[in-house]
BAFI-3210 file (N, C-alpha, C; in Angstrom, 3 decimals, decimal comma, padded with zeros to 6 digits):
// residues 105
n [1|2|3|4|5|6|7|8|9|10|11|12|13|14|15|16|17|18|19|20|21|22|23|24|25|26|27|28|29|30|31|32|33|34|35|36|37|38|39|40|41|42|43|44|45|46|47|48|49|50|51|52|53|54|55|56|57|58|59|60|61|62|63|64|65|66|67|68|69|70|71|72|73|74|75|76|77|78|79|80|81|82|83|84|85|86|87|88|89|90|91|92|93|94|95|96|97|98|99|100|101|102|103|104|105]
n.u [006,076|005,304|002,789|000,609|000,214|-002,980|-004,984|-007,672|-009,887|-012,396|-012,480|-010,806|-012,281|-014,527|-014,213|-014,901|-016,998|-017,558|-017,570|-014,727|-012,952|-010,767|-010,695|-009,087|-008,630|-007,580|-006,988|-008,783|-010,978|-013,520|-014,659|-016,208|-015,868|-013,167|-012,173|-010,175|-008,859|-006,621|-003,354|-002,097|001,723|003,851|005,767|004,590|002,938|004,626|006,326|008,507|008,847|006,944|003,422|000,905|-001,719|-005,022|-006,593|-005,385|-006,007|-007,583|-010,505|-009,785|-009,930|-008,831|-007,290|-006,516|-005,284|-003,149|-001,878|-001,391|000,382|002,419|003,683|002,586|003,550|004,568|004,669|003,600|000,891|-000,200|-000,305|-002,009|-004,377|-004,714|-005,216|-007,599|-009,148|-008,811|-010,250|-012,729|-013,251|-013,106|-015,214|-017,152|-016,855|-017,327|-020,170|-021,194|-020,922|-018,580|-016,471|-016,832|-017,463|-016,858|-019,520|-021,091|-024,232]
n.v [007,619|009,536|009,338|011,500|010,859|010,214|010,702|009,680|009,798|009,165|007,098|005,126|004,647|003,571|000,866|-000,460|-003,059|-004,067|-006,647|-008,775|-008,165|-009,392|-012,089|-014,504|-018,128|-019,800|-018,246|-016,254|-015,074|-014,566|-012,738|-009,845|-008,011|-007,762|-006,346|-004,100|-001,304|-002,183|-001,357|-001,585|-002,741|000,190|-000,607|-002,126|-000,440|001,460|002,952|003,496|003,026|004,050|004,351|003,478|005,448|005,968|005,092|002,899|000,413|-002,222|-003,984|-005,859|-008,669|-009,781|-012,043|-012,337|-009,812|-010,332|-012,543|-011,206|-009,120|-010,412|-013,745|-013,792|-011,593|-009,544|-011,448|-012,976|-014,164|-012,899|-010,236|-010,537|-011,270|-008,981|-006,893|-007,704|-007,508|-004,930|-003,547|-004,588|-003,405|-000,580|-000,281|-000,873|001,391|003,320|002,784|003,265|005,853|007,269|007,744|009,687|011,011|013,639|015,346|013,116|011,706]
n.w [-025,395|-022,276|-020,115|-018,072|-014,639|-013,575|-010,925|-008,841|-006,591|-006,594|-008,551|-007,466|-005,086|-006,246|-006,507|-004,213|-003,035|-005,538|-007,983|-008,753|-011,338|-012,528|-012,223|-011,949|-012,658|-010,741|-008,503|-007,812|-005,270|-005,208|-003,269|-003,069|-000,851|-000,663|-002,696|-004,606|-006,326|-008,573|-009,522|-012,703|-013,467|-014,371|-016,397|-018,140|-019,438|-020,965|-019,294|-016,626|-013,127|-010,301|-009,797|-012,075|-013,970|-012,521|-014,432|-015,586|-014,534|-012,391|-011,091|-008,451|-006,395|-003,163|-003,573|-006,412|-006,744|-005,084|-006,385|-008,740|-007,990|-007,010|-007,602|-010,227|-011,449|-014,050|-015,943|-019,108|-018,949|-016,794|-017,693|-019,827|-018,333|-016,869|-018,822|-019,953|-017,739|-017,054|-019,198|-018,772|-016,228|-017,182|-018,757|-016,640|-015,081|-016,818|-017,319|-014,717|-014,759|-014,134|-015,753|-018,510|-021,969|-023,884|-025,441|-025,077|-024,319]
ca.u [005,473|004,957|001,590|000,542|-000,757|-004,461|-005,200|-008,916|-010,438|-013,794|-012,165|-010,296|-013,302|-015,563|-013,948|-015,505|-017,996|-017,600|-016,893|-013,356|-012,979|-009,621|-011,381|-008,184|-009,393|-007,048|-006,656|-009,988|-011,556|-014,958|-015,070|-016,441|-015,463|-011,907|-011,954|-009,541|-008,242|-005,329|-002,683|-001,157|002,670|004,031|006,790|003,508|002,210|005,371|007,187|009,179|008,898|005,742|002,180|000,160|-003,067|-006,137|-007,316|-004,682|-006,307|-008,683|-011,068|-009,196|-010,015|-007,430|-006,709|-006,110|-004,404|-001,787|-001,257|-000,882|001,611|003,437|004,204|002,210|004,116|005,176|004,442|002,570|-000,329|-000,796|-000,582|-003,304|-005,637|-004,866|-005,563|-008,935|-009,750|-008,865|-011,135|-014,102|-013,128|-013,402|-016,671|-018,254|-016,530|-018,378|-021,708|-021,488|-020,834|-017,323|-015,763|-017,703|-016,920|-017,326|-020,561|-021,879|-025,348]
ca.v [008,937|009,401|010,155|012,092|009,988|010,489|009,997|009,929|009,349|008,497|005,956|004,110|004,134|002,705|-000,551|-000,993|-003,788|-004,577|-007,994|-008,967|-008,143|-010,493|-013,527|-015,667|-019,401|-020,421|-017,207|-015,268|-015,627|-014,240|-011,923|-008,403|-007,276|-007,516|-005,770|-002,770|-000,718|-002,736|-000,882|-002,326|-001,903|001,055|-001,121|-002,468|000,895|002,370|003,951|002,933|003,462|004,505|003,649|004,072|006,187|005,148|004,655|001,728|-000,667|-003,173|-004,291|-007,293|-009,197|-010,054|-013,250|-011,864|-008,774|-011,207|-013,184|-010,244|-008,298|-011,582|-014,608|-013,520|-010,161|-009,403|-012,575|-012,869|-014,607|-011,906|-009,027|-010,823|-011,193|-007,607|-006,092|-008,177|-007,002|-003,304|-003,216|-004,973|-002,267|000,663|-000,459|-000,682|002,810|004,246|002,590|003,932|007,468|007,661|008,020|010,087|011,541|014,849|015,369|012,110|012,121]
ca.w [-024,556|-020,779|-020,007|-016,826|-013,753|-013,066|-009,535|-008,671|-005,394|-007,011|-009,338|-006,379|-004,242|-006,991|-006,529|-003,122|-003,110|-006,855|-008,331|-009,346|-012,969|-013,176|-012,057|-012,384|-012,152|-009,448|-007,510|-007,377|-004,040|-005,375|-002,295|-003,280|000,379|-000,710|-004,100|-004,779|-007,670|-008,706|-010,838|-013,782|-013,587|-015,439|-017,685|-019,281|-019,840|-021,580|-018,487|-015,256|-011,728|-009,721|-010,099|-013,203|-013,723|-011,968|-015,618|-015,887|-013,376|-012,759|-009,845|-008,071|-005,182|-002,524|-004,124|-007,837|-006,294|-004,355|-007,244|-009,621|-007,466|-006,630|-008,463|-011,631|-012,018|-015,328|-016,847|-020,217|-018,424|-015,816|-018,698|-020,619|-017,502|-016,361|-019,791|-019,943|-016,370|-017,324|-020,172|-018,038|-015,510|-017,719|-019,084|-015,678|-014,783|-017,931|-017,057|-013,539|-014,783|-013,605|-016,940|-019,652|-023,066|-024,401|-026,257|-024,733|-023,581]
c.u [005,222|003,734|001,400|-000,284|-002,027|-004,530|-006,813|-009,398|-011,666|-013,641|-011,546|-011,237|-014,213|-015,281|-014,627|-016,905|-018,273|-017,167|-015,424|-013,396|-011,631|-010,183|-010,246|-008,695|-008,846|-006,785|-007,689|-010,641|-013,019|-015,692|-015,035|-015,887|-014,003|-011,460|-011,510|-009,281|-006,984|-004,549|-001,868|000,423|003,153|004,900|005,556|002,945|003,184|006,333|007,703|008,979|007,448|004,484|001,606|-001,099|-004,034|-006,990|-006,573|-004,709|-007,223|-009,137|-010,549|-009,476|-008,605|-006,607|-005,835|-004,835|-002,988|-001,067|-000,491|000,538|002,854|003,948|003,708|002,761|004,802|005,236|003,455|001,265|-000,873|-001,102|-001,702|-004,620|-005,684|-005,395|-007,206|-009,530|-009,777|-009,970|-012,496|-014,382|-013,733|-014,671|-017,674|-018,034|-017,499|-019,711|-022,072|-021,360|-019,554|-016,230|-016,777|-016,711|-017,490|-018,322|-021,358|-023,174|-025,879]
c.v [008,340|010,171|010,407|010,947|010,518|009,818|010,527|009,118|008,568|007,175|004,567|003,684|003,406|001,261|-001,290|-001,819|-004,327|-005,773|-008,050|-008,819|-009,202|-011,839|-014,614|-017,049|-020,107|-019,597|-016,533|-015,929|-015,392|-013,283|-010,401|-007,437|-006,886|-006,749|-004,383|-002,425|-001,247|-002,278|-001,780|-001,607|-001,063|000,257|-001,694|-001,361|001,832|003,180|002,908|003,807|004,108|003,901|004,214|004,973|005,373|004,571|003,274|000,578|-001,453|-003,518|-005,692|-007,564|-009,498|-011,084|-013,004|-010,765|-009,341|-011,605|-012,170|-009,495|-009,281|-012,423|-014,493|-012,252|-010,213|-010,680|-012,410|-013,205|-013,353|-010,663|-009,384|-010,766|-009,686|-006,633|-006,456|-007,421|-005,548|-002,932|-003,414|-003,716|-001,009|000,659|-000,416|000,734|003,586|003,852|003,302|005,345|008,090|008,204|008,508|010,579|012,824|014,518|014,035|012,446|010,927]
c.w [-023,032|-020,606|-018,345|-015,756|-013,297|-011,716|-009,286|-007,618|-005,623|-007,778|-008,342|-005,533|-004,784|-006,939|-005,223|-003,483|-004,513|-006,857|-008,837|-010,747|-013,451|-013,123|-012,500|-011,746|-011,002|-008,260|-006,864|-006,140|-004,215|-004,135|-002,376|-001,991|000,152|-001,718|-003,891|-006,177|-007,645|-009,892|-011,414|-013,728|-014,587|-016,576|-018,847|-020,023|-020,576|-020,736|-017,548|-014,149|-011,379|-010,089|-011,424|-012,900|-013,188|-013,249|-016,030|-014,846|-013,597|-011,174|-009,595|-006,734|-004,565|-003,128|-005,470|-007,464|-006,005|-005,439|-008,371|-009,274|-007,156|-007,666|-010,002|-012,191|-013,325|-016,202|-017,840|-019,877|-017,607|-016,654|-019,246|-019,470|-016,776|-017,496|-019,783|-018,749|-016,553|-018,102|-019,656|-017,172|-016,113|-018,267|-017,775|-015,099|-015,508|-017,674|-015,811|-013,742|-014,414|-014,606|-018,023|-020,679|-023,434|-025,504|-026,134|-024,055|-022,638]
res [m|i|y|p|r|v|q|s|k|k|l|t|d|s|a|r|g|k|e|c|t|m|m|h|p|t|q|c|n|g|n|a|e|t|v|v|l|c|h|i|p|r|p|f|m|g|a|t|g|g|k|t|s|d|f|c|g|f|y|g|c|s|g|c|h|t|w|f|d|g|p|g|r|n|s|p|e|s|f|e|y|a|l|d|a|m|m|k|t|l|h|i|m|h|s|d|g|l|i|t|f|k|g|e|k]
***
């Protein structure tokens, strides 16, 4: 099933100043000033071509982002790091009130 791409300026802007959620042990530079919302490639999410939804991303520093988009791309290791980082990011977004659920107080 192909899901529609959700684009949200609030979600992409929320990465500014956050800690990197990927924290790759050899790539992370720990610099919150370089963190952006990094998108997980669509082949991992059951589709091809284009960017995924802003829900399918993680807060990544320039070091982790460069590794993930380059040498680490599409490897089992990068997928494992990306999924873990995405879960951490979704929890942060929820805690910050950027993602809410119907009936939630």
